[in-house]
N, C-alpha and C positions, 0 to 999 in steps of 0.2 A: 841147552839152557839159554844161550844167546837168542835163539829163535823165539823161545817162549817169552823172554823179556822184551824182545822187539815187538811181538804181537800184543803183549800187555800194554806196552807204551803207546802203540798205535791206537789200541782200543780206548785207553784213558784219554789220549789226546782228542780222539773223535768225540768222546763223551763231553769233554770240556768245551770243545768247539760247539757241539750241539746245544749245551746249556747256555753258552754265550749268545748263540744265534737265537735260541728260544727267548732269552731275556730281552734282547734288543728287538726281536720280532714281535713280542707281546707289546712292548712300548710303541713300536711302529704301528701295529694294528690299532692300538688305542689312540693313535693320533699324536703321540708325543714326539716332538722333534728331537732327533738324536745329535745333530751336528750344528744346529743354529745356536750361536752364543746368546745366553740369556742371563738375566739378573733375577734373583729370588727375593720375594718379600713374604712376610707372614701377615695373616689376617685371622681374627677370631670372631666367630659367630655363635649366636644362641640357637640358630636353626639353619641347617643346610639341606633341607628337603629338596630333592631333585638334583642336587649338585653332585657331579661325579668327577673322578680323576680324568684328565684330558679334556674337561669342559673348556670352552673358549673363554679367553679374557679379552675384552674389547674396550676400545676408546672411541667414542662417537660412532659406534657401529662397525669399526674396523678392528679385525682380530690382531692383537699385538702379543698374545701369549696363550698359556694354557694353565690349567690347574694341575699341579704336580702331586700334591699329597693332601689327603683329608684324614685327620687324626683326632680321635676323641681325647679330650684333656681330662685324664683321670685325677689329676691333682686339683682340678677346678671343675667339678661336675656341672653340666649345663653349658659348657663352652666347648666348641669344636674348632680346632686349629686347622687352618687351610694354608698351604704353601702354593703361591702362584709364581710362575716363571714368565717374565716379559722380556721383550727385545732389549738388549743391553743399551741400545741407543735411546731408550725411553727413560727419562728421569721424572720421578714423581714428586711434586711439591708436597710439603709437609701437611697441607690442608686437603690433600686428595682423599677420596673415599673409594673403597672397593665394595660395590653393592651387588648382592645376589639378586638376579632378575630372572623370574620364572617365565618360561615360554608357554604359549597356549597349547601347543601340541607336543613339543619336545621338552627335554629337560631344562634345568636351570643353567645360567652362565654368570660369569662375574663381569660386571660393568664398572670400569674405573672412571670416576668423575674427577677430572683434573682440577687441582686447586689453582689459586692465583699467587700464592706466596713464592718468593724467590728462593727460600731455603728448601733443600731437597731431602727426601727420606734416604738415609744410607742404605746401601744394598744389604739385604738381610734384615732390614728394619720392619717395624710394625706399621701397617696401614690402617687408618680408620675405616670402620665398616658400617653397613646398614643393610637392611633386608626389605625388599619391595614385595609385599604380599602378591601371590599369584592370583589369577583371575578367579579361580574357584574359591579361594579364601576370602577375597573381597566380596564375592557374591554371597558367601555364607554369612559374612559379617554384616553387610549392608542391606542385602536384598532379602535373604531368607526370613528375617523377622517380619517383613511386610507381606510375605507370601501368604501366611496364615490369614491375615486380615483380608487380603484380596480374595482368597478362596472362599472365605465366609460371605463376603459381599456377592461373589459370583453365585454361590449356592442360594442366597436369598433372592437374587435376581431371577434365577432359574425357577424357583418356587413361585415367585410372583408371576412370571411369564406363563407357567403352567396353569395357575389359577385364572389368569386372564383368558387364556385359550379355551379353558373349560367353561367360561362364563357364557350363558346363552345370549346375553346382550351383544357379545362380539359377533356371534353368528348372524344375529338380526342386523347388526350394523353392516356386516359384509353384504348381506342380501340387499339392504337399502342402497349400499354403494353400487352394487351391480345394477340395480334398477335405475339409479341416477345416471350411471354410465351409459346404459341403454338409451335413456331419454336424451342425453346429450348427443349421442350418435344420431338419433332420429332428428333432433333439432339441427344438427350439422348438415345432415343430408337435405333437409327441407330448405335450409338457408342456401346451400349450394344450388339446389334446383331453382329457387327464387332468383338468385343472382344470375344464373345461366339464362333464365327466361326474361328477366327485366333489364339485365345489363345492356343489351343492344339498344333498347329504348332510352335508357339513361344516357348512354353514350351519344345517341342522336340528339337528345335534348341538350346535352352539354355542347355538342357541335353548333346547334342553333343559337344557344346562349352566347357562345363565343363569337358567332357571326354578328349577332345584335350588338355585342360589346364593341366589335370592330366598327360598326356603323356609328355607334354613339361616340366612340373615340374620334372618328373622322369628323362628325358634326362639331364636336368640341374644338377640334383643330380649326375648322372653318370659322366658328364663332370667335375663337381667339384671334384669327387673322383679321376678321372684320373689326373687332375691338381695337386691334392695333392700328387699323386704317382710319378710324374715327379721329376727327380733329379735337382730341381731348384737351389740348392746351387752350384753344380758343374757347371751348365750352367752359373750361374752368375760369378763364378770364371773364367771360360773361357772368358766370355765377358770382365771381368776386365783385364785379361792378354792381350787380343787382344787390348783393349783400351790403355794399357801401352805400347805395342809394337808400336802402331800407334803414340803415343805421342813421343816415342824415335825416330822413323823414321822421324817425323815432325821436331824434334829438330835437327837431323842430317842434314836435308835439309836446315834448317835455319842457321846452323853453317858454316861459311865461311872457317873454317880451315879443315873441313872434306872433303873427296873426293866428296861425293854427294853435299855438300855445295859449294865447289869450282866449281863443274860442273854446279850447278844451279845459282850461284851468280857471277862467273868470266866470263865476256863477252869475253875476249881474248881466254881463253881455249875453250869456246863454239865455237868461230869462227874457231879456229884451228881444232877442231873435225869436224866441218862442211866441212872444206877444205879437211881434210883427207878422210872423207866419200865421198866427190865429186871425189877426185883423185882415190880412190878405185873403184868407180862406173865407171869412165872413163877407168881405166885399164881393168875391166871386159868386158866392151863393145869392147875395142880394141882387147882383146884376142879372143872374139867371132868372130870378123871380120878377124883377121890375126893370126890364131892359129900357123901357121908355123913360125911366127916370134919368138914365145916364146917356141915352142915345136919342137925339131929336132929329127927325127926318122932315125936311121941308120940301114940299112939292111945288113946283113952279107952274 
């Protein structure tokens, strides 16, 4: 009887040990830390899609804990209670929030947005919550309503494009474009040939023109040197003196008291001079006609 009891005890002990190992092994495989000291907090959500037990709890991208339990609240349908375990060194301000954040490829996680208040949430207390829609939900809400309109526009564009392609005018336009392209190629070839044939002559003429320009520049340099060598100052002095003399002469002509002024401005003197000139002219004519009257020649 003792041997049987001993065997039963050993078997029972092995079963208990196996159950304990299985329990902790499952938690270990699920990523739940067994020996790290943690504090537990509660959070309530209306939607926990993608969130699983052992999902990471992060602060600023750093893992500080795990999701320990997800329970449906039967007393308040529509609410799911979540228990999160975080490092006992982490204290949560009362205005902190536990946000469910969905990943693009993997499941969801809980992101804690730390508050600024000095008061802390007691261990086991309730954390404010929020849910960030996943990418697919955001696309379904914001993008999908516009997809139908875009598809309709694309369909209309395709139909218009098919109509345009089937239009004979397009084929004619393409043919005309081909002809224009061919003409442009011919013109380009002709222009290249012309340039190849005439370019040497053009370059020769350009060289001759450059030579002539050099000669002109040299002549201008010589002329400039000659102009610099001229006694410009003495010439200008002579011009100034001549101008002064002309000014004096003009002043005398305009002065009625001067001889020239009286001659130019006194009508009576002018008329007398005209009469004297006329008398002298008549005398000369009479002398030519009757020289004996004025010249007597006595012969001895």
